[in-house]
C-alpha positions in Angstrom: -8.7 71.1 46.5 -9.3 69.3 43.2 -6.5 68.4 40.6 -6.6 70.7 37.6 -7.5 68.3 34.7 -11.3 69.0 33.8 -13.6 66.0 34.2 -16.9 64.6 34.9 -16.5 61.5 35.9 -14.0 58.5 36.8 -13.4 57.7 32.8 -12.6 61.3 31.8 -10.1 61.8 34.6 -8.1 58.9 33.7 -8.2 60.2 30.0 -7.0 63.1 30.8 -4.2 61.7 33.7 -2.6 59.8 30.9 -2.9 62.6 28.5 -0.8 64.9 30.9 2.2 62.9 31.1 5.0 65.5 29.6 2.1 68.0 29.0 0.1 70.6 30.9 -3.0 70.6 32.6 -3.9 73.5 30.7 -3.2 71.7 27.3 -4.9 69.0 28.4 -8.0 70.8 28.9 -7.8 72.3 25.6 -7.8 68.9 24.3 -10.5 66.9 26.0 -13.6 69.3 25.4 -13.7 67.7 21.7 -12.2 64.5 22.5 -15.0 63.8 25.3 -17.6 65.0 23.0 -16.4 62.3 20.0 -15.6 59.3 22.8 -18.0 59.5 25.6 -17.3 56.6 26.7 -14.6 53.7 27.4 -16.3 51.6 24.7 -15.8 54.6 22.3 -12.1 54.3 22.8 -11.8 50.6 22.4 -13.5 50.8 19.0 -11.5 53.9 17.9 -9.3 54.5 15.0 -5.5 55.1 16.0 -5.3 57.8 13.6 -8.2 59.8 14.5 -7.9 59.3 18.3 -4.1 60.6 17.0 -5.0 63.7 15.4 -7.5 64.7 18.3 -4.6 64.3 21.0 -2.0 65.3 19.0 -1.0 68.8 20.5 -0.4 66.7 24.5 2.7 65.0 22.9 3.8 61.4 22.5 0.4 61.2 20.5 1.1 57.7 19.2 2.2 56.0 22.3 -0.9 57.7 24.4 -3.4 57.1 21.7 -2.0 53.4 21.8 -2.4 53.1 25.7 -5.8 55.2 25.4 -7.4 52.2 23.1 -5.6 49.5 25.4 -6.9 50.8 28.6 -10.3 51.1 27.2 -10.6 48.0 25.8 -9.4 46.2 28.9 -11.7 48.5 31.3 -14.6 47.6 28.6 -13.7 44.0 28.6 -12.8 43.4 32.3 -15.0 46.0 33.9 -18.0 46.5 32.1 -16.7 50.1 31.6 -16.2 51.3 35.2 -13.0 52.4 36.1 -11.6 49.9 38.7 -11.1 51.6 42.3 -8.3 49.3 43.1 -4.5 50.2 43.1 -3.9 46.5 41.9 -6.6 46.4 39.3 -5.9 50.4 38.2 -1.6 49.8 37.4 -2.7 46.7 35.7 -4.4 48.8 32.9 -2.2 50.0 29.9 -0.4 52.9 30.7 -0.9 53.3 34.2 1.5 53.3 36.8 1.4 54.4 40.4 0.8 58.0 39.9 -2.1 58.1 37.5 -3.5 55.2 40.0 -3.4 57.4 42.8 -4.4 60.7 41.3 -7.9 58.6 40.3 -8.1 56.8 43.7 -8.0 60.3 45.4 -9.6 62.4 43.2 -12.4 59.8 41.7 -13.1 57.9 43.9 -12.3 59.4 47.2 -10.0 57.1 48.5 -6.7 58.6 50.5 -3.7 58.5 48.2 -0.5 60.2 47.7 0.3 61.8 44.0 4.0 62.0 43.7 4.9 64.1 40.2 7.8 66.4 39.5 6.7 69.1 41.5 6.1 67.1 44.2 9.2 65.3 44.1 10.9 68.4 44.1 9.2 70.2 46.8 9.0 67.4 49.3 13.0 67.0 49.0 13.3 70.9 49.6 11.0 71.1 52.5 13.3 67.6 53.6 10.2 65.8 53.9 12.1 62.6 52.2 15.7 62.1 51.1 14.4 59.9 48.3 14.1 60.6 44.8 12.2 57.7 43.6 8.9 58.2 43.4 7.5 55.2 45.3 10.1 55.6 48.0 8.9 59.7 48.5 5.0 58.6 47.7 5.9 56.1 51.1 7.7 59.1 52.9 4.7 61.0 52.3 2.3 58.8 54.1 4.6 58.6 57.1 4.3 62.5 57.4 0.9 63.4 56.0 -2.1 61.7 58.2 -4.2 59.2 55.7 -6.9 61.3 55.5 -4.7 64.1 54.5 -3.1 62.2 52.0 -4.7 63.5 48.5 -5.1 67.1 49.5 -1.8 67.1 51.1 0.2 65.8 47.8 -2.0 67.8 45.8 -1.1 70.9 47.7 2.8 69.8 47.3 1.9 69.7 43.7 0.2 73.0 43.5 2.9 75.1 45.4 5.6 73.3 43.0 3.5 74.1 39.8 3.1 77.9 41.1 6.0 78.9 43.8 8.7 76.4 44.5 9.3 76.5 40.6 12.5 74.2 39.5 14.5 77.2 38.0 13.4 80.2 39.6 11.2 79.7 42.8 9.6 82.5 44.0 10.5 81.9 47.5 9.1 85.7 48.1 5.7 84.3 47.9 6.1 81.1 49.8 4.2 80.8 52.6 6.5 77.9 53.8 9.6 80.2 53.6 10.7 80.0 57.5 10.3 76.7 57.3 11.8 75.6 54.5 15.7 75.0 55.1 16.5 74.5 51.2 20.2 75.9 50.3 19.0 77.2 47.2 16.2 79.5 48.3 16.5 82.8 47.9 15.9 85.9 50.1 
């Protein structure tokens, strides 16, 4: 089970994940083909004009901040990692614009390392299924690491994410389509 962000390599996945903040994967996938053609490698982003990059990513929202982070991130990846996306949590979260969620997406999906991704969907579903009683993503990540076998961290959190995105919606969950209905004790579920 893979992320829904189109990519061909770790760098493209990092770019797409940074663009996905406060944006749908569908929108990101509409923007990235032209972006990846124009800027095929980290050095291209590091040398990019802010204005041109902003124009290419404008529809993803927060485009000024995203462009700034992409350029700065690319400079670090180019200068410190020889244009190769690092494959450790410590190195990834040191990149501009990269937090634990993004780092876990990269670790799990680009490098095949066990990683629990906690986004708004995972947070909601994990809470409703009583897999956690926390609201802080870092604490939820730890709780899910205790519940899921390590070899299922990436796929398991991706399943929770997709379940939250398509079935266990925030406002109008599709409980009648939920395969986990009998296991769910959330007081807001519908009959």
